[in-house]
C-alpha positions in Angstrom: -2.7 -4.1 6.4 0.9 -4.7 7.5 3.4 -1.4 8.6 7.0 -2.2 6.6 9.3 -3.1 8.9 12.3 -1.7 7.0 12.8 0.6 4.1 13.0 -2.3 1.6 9.4 -3.2 2.4 8.2 0.6 2.4 9.7 0.8 -1.0 7.9 -2.2 -2.2 4.5 -1.0 -0.5 4.8 2.1 -2.3 5.4 0.8 -5.7 2.3 -1.6 -5.0 0.3 1.1 -4.0 1.0 3.0 -7.4 0.8 0.1 -9.5 -2.5 -0.6 -7.9 -3.9 2.9 -8.3 -2.7 3.4 -11.7 -3.3 0.4 -13.4 -4.8 -2.4 -11.2 -8.0 -0.1 -10.4 -8.5 0.2 -14.0 -7.9 -3.2 -14.6 -10.4 -4.1 -11.9 -13.4 -1.4 -12.6 -13.3 -3.2 -16.1 -13.9 -6.5 -15.0 -16.6 -5.6 -12.6 -18.2 -4.2 -15.1 -18.4 -7.4 -17.3 -19.3 -9.2 -14.1 -22.3 -6.8 -13.6 -23.1 -7.7 -17.0 -23.0 -11.4 -16.6 -24.9 -11.0 -13.2 -27.8 -8.9 -14.8 -28.2 -11.6 -17.4 -28.3 -14.6 -14.9 -30.6 -12.6 -12.7 -33.4 -13.2 -15.4 -32.5 -17.0 -15.4 -31.2 -18.1 -12.4 -32.8 -18.4 -8.7 -29.9 -17.2 -6.3 -29.9 -18.0 -2.7 -29.3 -15.2 -0.2 -25.8 -16.7 0.2 -25.2 -16.1 -3.6 -26.9 -12.6 -3.0 -24.6 -11.2 -0.3 -21.3 -13.1 -2.0 -22.3 -10.8 -5.1 -22.8 -7.6 -3.2 -19.8 -7.8 -1.0 -18.1 -8.6 -4.4 -19.3 -5.1 -5.8 -18.8 -3.2 -2.2 -15.1 -4.0 -2.5 -14.3 -1.3 -5.7 -15.9 1.0 -3.4 -13.6 0.6 -0.4 -10.3 0.5 -2.7 -9.8 4.5 -2.7 -10.0 4.5 1.2 -7.7 1.3 1.6 -5.5 3.1 -0.7 -5.4 6.1 1.2 -4.6 4.2 4.4 -1.7 2.7 3.0 -0.3 6.4 1.8 -0.6 7.8 5.0 1.6 4.8 6.2 3.9 5.2 3.4 4.1 9.1 4.6 4.5 8.2 8.2 7.0 5.6 7.8 9.1 7.6 5.3 9.5 10.7 7.6 10.4 7.8 10.2 13.0 6.6 8.4 14.5 9.6 7.4 14.5 10.6 10.6 16.6 7.4 11.6 19.0 8.0 8.9 19.6 11.7 10.4 20.1 10.4 13.5 22.6 8.0 12.4 24.2 10.3 10.3 24.7 12.8 13.0 26.4 10.0 15.0 28.6 8.8 12.1 29.9 12.2 11.7 30.4 12.4 15.5 32.5 9.2 15.4 34.5 10.4 12.0 35.3 13.7 14.0 36.6 11.6 17.2 38.3 9.8 15.1 40.2 12.5 12.9 41.1 13.7 16.5 42.2 10.6 17.8 44.6 10.2 14.3 46.1 13.7 14.8 47.2 13.0 18.6 48.6 10.0 17.5 
């Protein structure tokens, strides 16, 4: 999980999280359901090694972790949005001061 370095990356992360939550998670749940059905069939016909069982259990455990991962990303998005908005306000204040000084300078020329 990386923190967006600029507003473009922030917007990309925000779009990714929305898309992941809206469509990707639903699609992933369907695929995992199909995989679970196939795994149940295989369990009756194949002997799995411990490594195979661990790998399969990790695959199914990931889906349970996704809501907290998406929540973590939403927190990052909220924090960075506030940070970038504050930076814009500071920049706007500086621009306003510069434009006032420039106006005063032009009036005295």
